[in-house]
C-alpha positions in Angstrom: 0.8 16.4 2.9 0.1 19.5 4.5 3.1 19.5 6.7 6.1 21.4 6.5 8.4 18.4 7.1 10.8 20.0 9.5 12.7 16.8 10.3 13.9 16.5 7.0 15.0 19.9 6.6 17.1 21.4 4.7 15.3 19.9 1.7 11.8 20.5 2.6 12.9 24.1 2.7 12.0 24.2 -1.0 10.1 20.7 -2.2 7.6 19.1 0.2 8.5 16.3 2.2 6.2 14.3 0.2 7.8 15.1 -3.1 11.4 14.2 -2.4 12.7 11.1 -4.4 13.2 7.7 -3.3 15.2 6.1 -5.9 14.0 8.1 -8.9 10.5 8.2 -7.7 8.5 10.7 -5.3 7.2 9.6 -2.1 3.7 10.3 -2.9 3.9 8.8 -6.4 5.2 5.7 -4.9 1.8 5.7 -2.8 -0.4 6.2 -5.7 1.3 3.4 -7.5 0.8 1.2 -4.5 -3.0 1.8 -4.4 -3.7 1.1 -7.9 -1.8 -1.7 -8.0 -2.9 -3.6 -4.8 -6.2 -2.2 -4.5 -9.4 -4.1 -6.2 -11.0 -0.5 -7.0 -10.1 2.1 -9.8 -8.6 5.4 -8.7 -10.2 8.3 -10.2 -9.5 11.0 -7.8 -6.8 12.2 -5.7 -7.4 15.1 -3.3 -3.6 16.7 -2.0 -4.1 18.4 1.2 -1.4 21.1 1.3 0.2 23.5 3.6 -1.0 27.4 3.2 2.6 28.2 1.6 2.6 25.4 -0.9 2.7 27.6 -4.2 1.4 26.7 -8.0 5.1 25.0 -8.8 4.1 22.2 -6.5 0.6 22.0 -7.8 2.3 21.6 -11.1 4.6 18.7 -10.0 1.5 16.9 -8.7 -0.7 17.5 -11.5 2.3 16.2 -13.9 2.5 13.0 -11.3 -1.1 12.5 -11.7 -1.4 12.4 -15.4 1.3 10.0 -15.3 -0.7 7.6 -12.9 -4.0 8.6 -15.0 -5.6 10.3 -12.0 -7.6 13.6 -11.5 -5.6 16.1 -9.1 -7.5 18.0 -6.6 -6.5 20.3 -3.9 -7.2 21.8 -0.7 -5.2 23.4 2.0 -4.6 23.0 5.6 -4.2 26.7 6.9 -3.1 25.5 10.3 -1.6 22.2 11.6 -4.2 21.4 14.2 -3.9 17.4 13.7 -4.7 14.5 11.3 -8.5 14.9 11.8 -8.6 18.6 11.0 -6.5 17.5 7.9 -8.9 15.2 6.9 -11.5 17.6 7.3 -10.1 20.6 5.0 -11.3 17.6 2.3 -14.5 17.2 3.4 -16.4 18.4 0.1 -15.0 15.5 -1.8 -15.9 12.8 1.0 -17.9 10.9 -0.4 -19.1 7.6 -1.5 -15.7 5.1 -1.2 -12.4 7.2 0.4 -9.0 5.9 1.1 -7.1 8.0 3.2 -3.3 8.3 3.5 -0.7 10.0 4.9 2.2 10.7 2.6 5.5 10.2 4.6 5.7 6.9 4.5 6.3 4.1 1.8 4.4 0.6 2.1 4.1 -2.2 -0.1 2.2 -5.7 -0.3 2.7 -8.5 -2.7 -0.6 -9.5 -2.3 -3.6 -7.2 -3.3 -5.7 -6.1 -0.4 -9.8 -7.3 -0.3 -11.9 -4.5 1.2 -14.8 -6.9 1.2 -18.2 -5.6 2.9 -16.2 -3.7 6.0 -17.4 -0.2 6.8 -13.4 0.3 7.2 -9.6 -1.5 6.3 -7.2 0.1 8.6 -3.6 -0.7 7.3 -1.3 -1.9 10.0 2.3 -3.3 11.0 3.5 -5.2 13.8 6.4 -2.5 15.4 8.8 -2.6 18.3 8.0 0.5 20.4 4.1 0.9 20.2 4.3 4.1 22.2 5.1 6.0 18.9 2.3 5.4 16.8 -1.3 5.1 16.9 -2.2 1.6 17.6 -5.0 -1.0 17.1 -6.7 -3.8 19.2 -8.2 -6.5 17.4 -10.1 -9.8 17.9 -9.0 -12.1 14.5 -9.1 -9.4 11.5 -11.7 -7.5 13.3 -10.3 -4.2 15.0 -11.9 -4.0 18.4 -10.2 -0.3 19.1 -7.8 2.6 18.8 -5.5 4.1 21.2 -3.1 6.9 20.1 0.3 6.8 21.5 -0.3 4.4 24.2 2.2 5.0 27.2 1.5 1.4 28.2 1.6 -1.7 26.2 -1.9 -2.5 24.4 -1.1 -3.6 21.0 1.9 -3.7 18.7 -0.1 -3.0 15.6 0.8 0.4 14.4 -1.6 2.5 12.2 0.5 3.3 9.3 -1.6 5.9 8.2 -3.5 4.3 5.3 -7.5 3.8 5.7 -10.2 2.9 3.7 -14.0 3.9 4.8 -17.3 2.9 2.7 -19.3 5.4 3.3 -17.3 8.5 3.4 -20.6 10.8 3.8 -20.8 8.7 7.1 -16.9 9.2 7.9 -17.1 12.9 7.5 -19.7 13.3 10.0 -17.6 11.5 12.5 -14.7 13.7 11.8 -16.9 16.9 12.3 -18.0 15.4 15.7 -14.6 15.6 17.1 -14.1 18.7 15.7 -17.3 20.1 17.0 -16.9 18.4 20.3 -13.4 19.9 20.8 -11.8 16.2 21.4 -8.0 16.6 21.4 -5.0 14.1 22.0 -1.5 14.5 22.9 0.1 17.7 21.8 -3.5 19.1 21.8 -4.4 17.9 18.3 -7.3 16.4 16.9 -6.8 12.9 15.9 -8.2 10.4 13.4 -8.2 7.5 16.3 -11.0 9.8 18.3 -13.2 9.5 14.8 -12.7 5.8 14.3 -13.3 4.9 17.9 -16.7 6.4 17.9 -17.5 4.7 14.8 -16.5 1.1 16.5 -18.7 1.9 19.5 -21.7 2.9 16.8 -21.2 -0.7 15.3 -19.1 -0.1 12.3 -17.1 -3.0 11.4 -13.4 -2.6 11.2 -10.9 -4.7 9.4 -7.2 -5.4 9.3 -4.9 -5.1 6.5 -1.1 -6.0 6.9 1.4 -5.1 4.7 4.9 -6.6 4.0 6.9 -3.4 4.1 6.3 -0.2 6.0 9.1 2.4 5.4 9.6 5.7 7.0 10.5 8.4 5.2 9.9 11.0 8.1 13.4 12.3 8.8 16.8 12.7 7.5 18.2 9.2 8.6 14.5 7.5 7.7 14.5 9.0 4.2 18.3 7.8 3.9 17.6 3.9 5.2 14.4 3.5 2.9 16.3 4.8 0.2 18.8 2.2 0.5 16.1 -0.8 0.9 14.4 0.6 -2.0 17.3 0.7 -4.2 18.4 -2.8 -3.5 14.9 -3.9 -4.0 14.5 -2.3 -7.3 18.5 -2.8 -8.5 18.2 -4.6 -11.9 22.0 -4.0 -12.9 24.1 -1.3 -14.2 26.5 -0.6 -17.3 29.7 0.5 -15.9 30.7 1.1 -19.3 29.1 4.4 -18.8 31.1 5.7 -16.3 34.8 6.0 -17.3 37.6 4.9 -14.8 35.0 4.6 -12.1 33.6 1.5 -9.8 30.1 1.2 -9.8 29.1 -1.2 -6.3 25.4 -2.4 -6.2 23.3 -1.8 -5.2 22.8 1.7 -6.9 20.0 4.0 -8.5 21.3 6.2 -11.7 19.1 8.5 -13.2 19.4 9.8 -16.6 22.2 11.7 -18.1 24.2 11.1 -15.3 28.1 11.6 -15.6 30.5 9.6 -13.1 34.4 10.0 -13.9 37.2 8.6 -12.1 34.9 7.8 -8.9 33.7 5.0 -6.9 29.9 5.0 -6.3 27.9 2.5 -4.1 26.7 0.9 -2.3 23.1 2.2 -1.6 23.8 5.6 -3.7 20.8 7.3 -5.1 21.6 9.8 -8.1 19.1 11.8 -9.6 19.1 13.0 -13.4 21.8 15.3 -14.5 24.0 14.9 -12.2 27.5 15.2 -12.1 30.6 13.4 -10.5 34.3 13.5 -10.7 37.5 12.4 -8.5 35.1 10.9 -5.7 34.0 8.1 -3.0 30.4 8.3 -2.3 28.7 5.7 -0.1 25.1 5.5 1.0 24.1 8.5 0.0 21.3 10.4 -1.7 22.5 13.0 -4.3 19.3 15.2 -5.9 19.2 16.3 -9.6 21.3 18.7 -11.4 24.3 18.3 -8.5 28.1 18.7 -9.5 30.2 17.0 -6.8 34.3 16.8 -7.4 36.7 15.8 -5.0 34.0 14.8 -2.7 34.5 11.6 -0.1 31.4 10.9 1.8 29.1 8.2 3.2 25.7 8.9 4.8 24.8 12.2 3.3 21.8 14.1 1.6 22.6 16.4 -1.2 20.2 18.6 -2.4 19.2 19.7 -6.2 21.6 22.0 -8.1 24.2 21.9 -5.7 27.8 22.0 -5.9 30.5 20.3 -3.6 34.0 20.4 -4.2 37.1 19.3 -1.8 34.6 18.1 1.0 35.3 14.9 2.8 32.8 13.0 5.3 29.0 13.3 6.5 26.8 16.5 5.0 23.4 17.2 4.6 23.4 20.1 2.2 19.8 21.4 0.5 19.3 22.8 -2.8 21.0 25.4 -4.7 23.9 25.3 -2.4 27.4 25.7 -2.7 30.2 24.0 -0.9 34.0 24.3 -1.0 36.2 23.8 1.1 40.0 24.7 0.4 
């Protein structure tokens, strides 16, 4: 999670993308929750690979989240963004025994638990319409035969979703180091995990597939908004409209703790974080972070940051934390 999240600005100016909420729960916490629920393994340690300018406040948030999930939080830094293989290499001292690698800008889910079996590696995959945007895997049955990063011609429509299991972390670490030592770069001049994985297959290691029921992107503002709407609908379990005077709540919505809504229409697909106040407004398909204050706002498809004040705003906006927008 070392990236700066440029495609979700202005929100990533103050909060790393994986710490942004989706219907009340941070993206990275949803990942940890899913692993704990779907893997037949106990997770003891989580290593967070951060960018160089992530401060102690971010580490404190991750420590608190890890405590909630009953895992030990460890931290490493990727000083320069040189690709996925390089990012993982920054945590090389922790690559020992069984290892799961995950990139924290997506949410995935499966109704059934994943069986890791005795494979050397398991790669999580999802069928996609446009494989040229992703690293993809070729396969025979449930055995993976190769990997291609962002293929220009059709090779496979099974995209690697950014979740990997390795039985032998030390061996995996050696393959990553081989990519770096031999300066093997892919598109954009970066070091990719797929080159290390390809070498492992050529050395006879057995790779198995794990397919997911749901893979949701959070890497852009529209994707974050769409994913939040999908999760809000999936997890909606009713709302007590009597809490909100003279207001209409249209499901599905997520409404956090200590939220005040007066004389407003909210929903569908609206996510409101804790301690927010909404008055005299009409809100649809929008993310509103915590401690926001909205009055006389009519908006759809917006993302509104924490500790933000909006007054007399009409139309779509993307407003970062600690902002004030008052249109006379």
